[in-house]
N, C-alpha and C positions, 0 to 999 in steps of 0.2 A: 648656401641656404636655399636658393631658388630650386636647386636639384631636389632637396629634401621635401620642399613643399609640393613640387611636381610629383614626387614619389608617393606622398601621402594621398594626393588627389587621385593618382593613378590606382593606388591600392583600393581606395574607397569605390572608385568607379568599377574596377574589376570585380570586387565583391558584390556590388549592386547588380552588375550584369549577370554574374554567375547565379545569384539568388533569383533574379527575375527569370532567367532561362529555366532554372530548376522548378520554380513555381508553375510556369507555363507547362512544362513537360509533365509534372507530377499530377496535374489535373486529369490526365487521361490514363494514368498507369495505376495498376493495383499495387498494394504495399509489398508484395513479394516478387513482382515482375522485375526481371533483370534487363537493363538497357545500357546502351553506350550513351549515357546522358550528355556527355561533353563532346561527342563525335570524335573521339581519339582515333587515329588511324589504327586499324586492325585488319590484317589481310593475310591470305595464304601465300606463302612463298613456294611451297611444294606440297603435293598431296598424293604420294605414291603408296602410302601405307594406310589402307582403309580402316584398320583397327586402331589407329593412333587416336587417343582421346583429344578432342578439341579443347584448347586452352580456354579458360574463362575470359582472358583478355581484359578489356576495359568494362565488361558488363558488371553492373552493380544494382542493388535494390534502391528504391527511393530513399530509404533511411540512410543507406550508406552514402548515397549521393549528397544528401543534405548535410551529413556529418563531414563530408570531404570538401564541401564548397569553400569554407573559410580557408582551409589549408591549401587548396589549389590556388586561390588568389594570393595568399601569402608566399607560397613557394615559387609561383610564377613570377611575381614581382621582385623577389629577392635576387634573382639572376641579374636583373637590370640594376638594382641598387648596388650590387657587388661589382658592377662594371664588367660582368662576364657576358652580357648580352647587349646587342644594339637595339633589339626590339624590346618594347616595354613589358613583355611577358614571355617567359620561356616556352609556354605552350604554343605560342605563335609560330614556332619553328617546325612543329610536328608534321604538318602537311607537306612541307618542302622536303623534310627528311624522308618521309614515306615515299614520295615521288622519286627521290634520288636512289633509294633502295630498289624500287621497282626497275628503274633504268639501269642500275648496275648489274642486277642479277637477271640477265636475259638468256643465258645459256641453258637450254632445256635439259641438258644432261648433268649440269653441275650438282643437282640435288636428286639424282636417281636413287631410288630406294629410301627416300626420306619423306617425312611430312613435317613441315615447319611453318609456323605462323609467326607473324611479326606484329608487335604492338609498339606504338610510339607515344610516349607521354613525357612531356617536360624535357625534351631532348634526350631522354633515356630510351634505348631500344631493347626490347625483350624479344629474343628468339626462342620459341618454345615448340616442342614437338617430339618426334621419334626418329631415330636413325640407328643403323647398325654401329657396332663399336668401332669400326674402322673409319667412320665419317670424321673428318677433321674439324672438330668443333672450334679449335683454336684459330684455324684459318678463317672460319666464318666470323668469329669475333673480331679478328684483325680487319677483315674487309668491312664489317659494319662500323668499326671505330674510325675507319678512313673516310666515312661519309662526312661532308662538311656539316658543322654545327652539332654533331652528335657529342654529347657530354659523357655518356656512360653506356655500356652494353652488357646485358645479362644473357648468357646462353644457358638455357635449361632444356636440354634435349636428352630424353631417356633412351636407353639402349634396347628397350623392349616396348612392345605395345601393350603388355600386360603388367599387372602389379601397380604399385604406387608410382605416380609420375613426379618429377621434380618441379612441378608447377600445379597451380589450381586448375581444375578442369571444369568444363561446362556441365558435365554429368554429376560431378561432386564438388560444387562450388564452395562448400563450407569445410571440406577436408583440407587440413594443412599439408603442404607438399613435404616430401621426404627430404 
């Protein structure tokens, strides 16, 4: 019973912190400005293809952030309630996961001829970008899945820098990916 009371208090505290953070941030942002409101890790793993569209990553409008606040608190706490996390919120793992990814991928030639960005949210890793058809996407997925505390990996890497991408892009944030 005590665990459930603690969980309820944790959920309410998480929701309050997320709402407070959102209110503070929203006071200086325009309604259509896209930001990384929650400071989710988003970084470049490689950038050899200059024409590759930059993924949207964790950028969202103020309205999207406000709509997502309750769900982030709920989804983050669910991990702990389900005994799948030792930390009280699954988003608390993201910075460590991002650092582990940076530490693992240090070979400057491993991603020759690719442009790949990484987003980490709620122990989920998204690898998005462009590479030629011979690039081993499955090997990348396996390497990312081997990072401690990663729950799920999504590899969305297009074979061309032109045409519709398999991810939302910064240039066309409202277009649904193919």
